[in-house]
N, C-alpha and C positions, 0 to 999 in steps of 0.2 A: 504494500500500500504506500509506503514511503517513496518508492521509486516512481510510482504513478504521479504522485503530487510533485515530486522534483522535476519530472519530465514536463508536466503541465506548466509549472512555474517557469521553466526554461524557455518555453515558446512565447510567453507573455511579455518578454522584455521588449521595451519600446525601441524602435529603430529611429535614428536621427533623420529628420526630414531635411532634404536639400532644397532650400528656397532660393538659391542663387539664380536659376533660370527665370523664376517668376519675378524676382527683383530686377533682373536685367530687362525683362519685358516692360515693367512699370517705368523704369528709368527712360526707356525709349518712347513709350506710349504717351506718357503725360505731357512731355514737351510738344510732341506732334499734335495732340489734341488741342493744346493751348494755342499753338501757332495757327491751326486751322480756324479757330474761333476769331482770331484777329483779322484774317483775310476774308472771312465770310461776312458779307454785308447785305442785309435785306432792306429793300426800300418799300415803304408803305405809303400809298397815296390815299389821303382822306377824301372821300366823296360825300357831297351833300345832295341827297335826293330831294326832289321837290315835295312839298307837303301835299296830302291828298285833297285838302280843301283850299284851293287857290283863291276862292272868292272872299275868304275871311281877311286877307291881307289888305292893308291900305295901299293904294296905288300912288306912287310918287311920280308925277309927270316929269320932273327934272332929272330923275335917275334914269340912266341908260342901262338896259338889261341886255348884255351881249349874248348872242346865240350863234352856235355853229350847227347848221342843219345838215346832217349826213344823209345823202340819198344815193340811189343806184346811178344817177346821172351826174353826180358831182357834189360839190360842197357849196353852201350858201351861208355867208356871214350876215347876220341881221341884228337889228337894234332891239328886238323883243316887242315892238309895237306894230309889227307888220312891215316895217321898212327894211329894204335890203341894202346892206353896205357894200357887199361885193359877192359876185357869183363866180365860182371857180369850176368850170366844166372839166370833165375827164380829159386827161392827157395820155394818149396811147392806151386807152382802156383802164387807166389807173387814176386814183384821186390825186389832185395836185397839192401835195403836202408842202412843197417848197414855197409856193405862192401863199398858201395858208399861213405859213410861218411869217412871211413878209407882211401880210395884212395884219397879223396879230402884233407884230413889232410896231407898225405904224399906229395902231389903235392904242398901244401902251404909251407911245410918245405923246399922243393927244390926251390920254387919261392916265397919268402916272399913278394916281391913287387907287384906281380901280383894281380889284383883286379877283372878282368872281366872274364866271362865265357859265353858260349852259351848253351842253352838247346834246343835241336832239337826234335820235337814231331811228331808222326804220327797223321793222321786225327782222328783216333778213340781213342786217349789217353784220359783217364778220367781226370776230374778236380782234383780229389783227388790225382791222380798220379803226376800231374803237381806240386801241392802244396807240396807234400812229397819230390819230387826231388829238388825243389827250397829250401826247408828248409834244406836239407842235404848239398846242395852246398853252401848256404849262410853262415851257421855257425854250430857249434857243441857244445854240453854242456861239460864243464870242471869245475874242482873245483879249485878255487882260494881263499885263505884266509878263508877256511872252508865254502865257499859259492859256489853254482852251478851257473855259469855264462855262457853266450853264447860267445864263441870265434869266431872271424870273420875268414871266409875262403875267399870266392869270392862274395862280396856283389853286384857287378855290373853284373846283369843277363840280357842277351838278349835272346829273344825267336825266334824260327824259325821252319820251316818245316824240318822234317828229309829227308835225301836224298832218292830218289826213287830207287828201285832195277834197276840194269843195264839192258839194252836191252838184250834179249836172256836168261834171267833168269826167273824162276817161270812160266814156261810153255808158254812163248811168242814165237810164231813162226814168225821169222823175214821175211821169204819169203812170207808168206801169209798176214802179217801185222795184225794178230789177235791172239786170244788165241787158243791153240790146244785142 
């Protein structure tokens, strides 16, 4: 019986754990993770969506409400009261983002304190078109002190649906109440 206890006790001796490979892994992994955090930069753009009850707001006739209406046949910059500032038709089948940026720069020169703008979209507008329009409306690249920087235009962007065509347009037969 003594021999069995002695043999059992002999197998229960704890072996030394070699943690050197794990420590080497941590020594390499921690700095790599910390460095990747420094180089990872996420940009968040705050969007202001229009309120559902637009009739409750007081209309200020002196304030200009800038709008960019994105449609399948081009871009239209408007003053929000039905007046068109500039119409930019498609160029080679694509939206004219460069001229949109120039129009926004001119509007910013005329209204330097203005910060907000509305981007009105049709239902079938692609995500890439939305992002491209927002980029051109928000800022533009310029050179300052021999460096290319993003100059601010209209950073407060609201999204909405573009106005529907008026009744009696695009083949709608008002008397029959349907399409012709």
